[in-house]
MARZA-586281 format. One line per 2 residues: number of its first residue (from 1); for each residue x, y, z of N, C-alpha, C. Coordinates in steps of 0.2 Angstrom, whole numbers. Last residue first. Layout:
<sites>
NUM = X Y Z X Y Z X Y Z  ...
</sites>
This chain:
<sites>
144 = -99 137 38 -100 145 38 -98 146 45  -91 129 23 -95 128 32 -93 136 33
142 = -97 126 8 -92 128 12 -95 130 20  -102 111 1 -104 120 4 -98 120 9
140 = -105 101 -14 -102 104 -7 -102 111 -5  -110 98 -25 -114 100 -20 -111 101 -13
138 = -100 98 -34 -102 102 -36 -108 104 -29  -93 85 -28 -91 91 -28 -94 97 -28
136 = -104 76 -33 -102 77 -26 -97 84 -23  -103 78 -48 -108 80 -45 -107 81 -35
134 = -91 73 -49 -92 77 -48 -97 83 -48  -94 59 -43 -88 61 -41 -89 71 -44
132 = -104 55 -54 -106 55 -46 -100 60 -42  -96 55 -64 -101 59 -64 -102 59 -58
130 = -86 45 -63 -84 52 -64 -89 56 -62  -95 35 -62 -91 37 -57 -88 45 -55
128 = -100 35 -76 -104 35 -70 -101 38 -64  -87 32 -81 -91 38 -86 -96 41 -78
126 = -86 19 -76 -82 24 -76 -84 31 -77  -97 12 -83 -97 12 -76 -93 17 -75
124 = -95 14 -96 -100 18 -93 -101 18 -86  -83 5 -96 -83 13 -101 -88 15 -96
122 = -87 -5 -93 -83 -4 -89 -81 6 -89  -95 -8 -104 -98 -9 -98 -93 -5 -93
120 = -87 -7 -116 -92 -3 -115 -95 -4 -108  -70 -11 -118 -76 -12 -114 -81 -8 -112
118 = -59 -4 -123 -62 -9 -126 -69 -13 -123  -57 7 -114 -56 7 -121 -61 3 -127
116 = -58 1 -102 -63 4 -103 -63 7 -111  -45 -2 -98 -51 -7 -101 -57 -2 -104
114 = -40 11 -94 -38 7 -100 -41 1 -102  -49 15 -84 -48 19 -91 -45 15 -96
112 = -45 4 -74 -52 6 -78 -53 9 -84  -33 7 -72 -33 3 -73 -40 2 -77
110 = -35 21 -67 -31 20 -72 -33 15 -75  -42 18 -57 -46 21 -61 -43 21 -67
108 = -33 10 -48 -38 6 -50 -43 11 -56  -23 21 -47 -22 13 -50 -27 10 -52
106 = -30 28 -38 -29 31 -44 -27 24 -49  -30 21 -26 -37 23 -28 -35 25 -37
104 = -16 21 -23 -21 14 -25 -26 15 -29  -12 34 -24 -10 29 -29 -15 24 -31
102 = -20 37 -12 -21 41 -17 -18 38 -24  -12 29 -1 -20 27 -4 -22 31 -10
100 = 4 29 -10 0 27 -2 -9 27 -7  11 39 -21 11 35 -15 7 34 -10
98 = 5 40 -39 6 41 -31 7 38 -26  10 29 -51 5 32 -47 9 36 -42
96 = 17 23 -65 18 25 -58 14 30 -55  20 10 -76 15 17 -75 14 18 -67
94 = 34 5 -82 30 5 -76 26 11 -77  43 -2 -95 38 3 -92 33 0 -87
92 = 56 -6 -100 52 -8 -96 48 -6 -92  63 2 -111 61 -4 -110 58 -9 -106
90 = 75 10 -98 70 12 -105 69 4 -106  71 7 -81 75 8 -87 71 8 -92
88 = 62 17 -70 64 11 -73 67 11 -78  60 26 -60 65 27 -64 69 20 -67
86 = 48 24 -53 49 31 -59 54 29 -62  53 16 -43 46 13 -50 48 19 -54
84 = 61 21 -35 61 16 -38 58 14 -44  54 32 -32 59 34 -37 61 28 -39
82 = 43 26 -22 42 31 -30 47 32 -34  51 21 -14 48 18 -17 45 21 -23
80 = 58 33 -9 62 27 -11 58 23 -17  48 40 -3 51 43 -7 56 38 -11
78 = 41 33 9 38 31 1 42 36 -4  47 36 20 41 39 19 39 38 12
76 = 60 31 22 60 37 18 54 40 14  58 23 32 65 25 33 63 32 27
74 = 45 17 30 47 20 37 53 24 37  35 20 15 41 16 19 43 20 25
72 = 21 20 5 26 24 10 28 17 16  23 10 -10 20 10 -3 24 15 2
70 = 18 16 -26 23 15 -22 20 16 -15  11 5 -39 8 9 -33 14 8 -25
68 = 12 5 -56 15 3 -50 13 7 -44  4 -6 -68 5 1 -65 7 0 -58
66 = 7 -13 -83 10 -14 -77 9 -7 -73  0 -21 -98 2 -14 -94 2 -16 -87
64 = 8 -35 -103 2 -32 -101 5 -25 -97  18 -44 -108 17 -37 -112 12 -34 -108
62 = 31 -49 -92 23 -48 -97 23 -43 -102  43 -48 -85 39 -53 -88 33 -55 -92
60 = 45 -34 -83 50 -38 -86 48 -44 -90  34 -32 -74 35 -28 -82 38 -33 -85
58 = 39 -37 -63 31 -40 -67 33 -38 -72  49 -30 -59 50 -37 -62 45 -39 -66
56 = 42 -18 -57 47 -18 -63 49 -25 -65  35 -19 -47 31 -18 -53 36 -20 -58
54 = 45 -25 -37 39 -28 -39 36 -27 -46  55 -15 -33 57 -20 -38 49 -24 -41
52 = 56 -6 -20 50 -7 -24 51 -10 -32  63 -3 -10 66 -4 -17 61 -4 -21
50 = 51 3 -3 55 2 0 61 3 -8  36 -7 -7 38 -2 -4 47 -2 -4
48 = 22 -8 -20 28 -11 -17 31 -6 -13  9 -17 -31 11 -11 -25 18 -13 -21
46 = 5 -16 -46 8 -18 -42 11 -14 -38  -8 -22 -57 -6 -17 -52 -2 -20 -47
44 = -12 -26 -75 -8 -29 -68 -6 -22 -64  -23 -29 -86 -19 -25 -83 -18 -26 -77
42 = -29 -42 -88 -27 -37 -96 -23 -30 -93  -30 -59 -86 -28 -53 -84 -26 -49 -90
40 = -31 -73 -93 -36 -68 -95 -36 -60 -92  -21 -82 -92 -27 -81 -88 -33 -76 -89
38 = -12 -76 -100 -16 -84 -103 -22 -85 -97  -8 -64 -94 -11 -65 -101 -16 -71 -104
36 = 0 -73 -84 -5 -68 -81 -10 -66 -89  13 -81 -85 6 -83 -86 0 -79 -86
34 = 22 -71 -79 22 -74 -87 15 -78 -89  18 -69 -68 19 -63 -73 18 -65 -79
32 = 18 -79 -61 14 -77 -59 13 -71 -66  32 -83 -62 27 -87 -66 21 -84 -66
30 = 37 -72 -56 39 -73 -63 35 -76 -66  33 -76 -42 32 -69 -46 33 -68 -53
28 = 41 -87 -40 33 -88 -40 30 -80 -42  53 -83 -41 51 -88 -45 44 -88 -46
26 = 54 -74 -31 55 -72 -36 52 -77 -41  50 -70 -16 47 -76 -19 49 -75 -29
24 = 58 -61 -12 59 -66 -8 55 -74 -11  60 -52 -21 64 -52 -18 63 -60 -14
22 = 47 -47 -26 51 -47 -32 57 -52 -29  33 -56 -18 38 -53 -16 45 -52 -24
20 = 15 -56 -17 21 -58 -21 26 -53 -18  -1 -59 -15 4 -56 -11 10 -60 -14
18 = -15 -55 -26 -12 -58 -22 -4 -56 -20  -31 -53 -30 -27 -51 -26 -21 -54 -24
16 = -41 -48 -43 -38 -53 -37 -31 -50 -36  -56 -42 -52 -51 -42 -50 -48 -46 -44
14 = -70 -36 -62 -67 -42 -59 -59 -42 -55  -77 -21 -60 -71 -24 -63 -70 -29 -58
12 = -87 -13 -52 -89 -19 -57 -85 -22 -62  -83 -1 -47 -83 -1 -54 -85 -7 -56
10 = -81 -8 -36 -86 -2 -36 -87 -1 -41  -70 -15 -36 -78 -18 -36 -82 -12 -36
8 = -60 -5 -38 -63 -10 -43 -68 -13 -42  -62 1 -26 -62 6 -31 -63 0 -36
6 = -56 -10 -17 -63 -7 -17 -65 -3 -23  -44 -13 -23 -49 -15 -23 -55 -13 -20
4 = -39 1 -19 -37 -1 -26 -43 -7 -25  -40 1 -4 -43 6 -8 -44 5 -14
2 = -31 -10 0 -38 -10 0 -43 -6 -3  -16 -6 -1 -19 -7 -8 -27 -9 -7
</sites>
């Protein structure tokens, strides 16, 4: 998830990271999710592996948008995590991204896009990021 934090920082989006577990710290997780909106949080990103319940549990306790990043597990290479997040029951949505680092980066970019709807500074930062990304692709040269 370091790529998620790095991308949010690059875009100038204030963020915070916490270690929680749907199974090992259920009370702390519920409290964190219930109080997030009152603390000024506007989008939540949760990463989890294996059964990957964290994003769903957080979503169950908040009205805020929750983005889930499946972590690659040793047993099923993240497919278990992906399916656990993507197959949430109706009424408890989790926007599920790709497994691993691509998902972490895209979670930050999707959170930025959500925030950019109502925040001009973030919108400008996201637009500049996309412009730099486009320019880098167009400037790339094929090896000879």
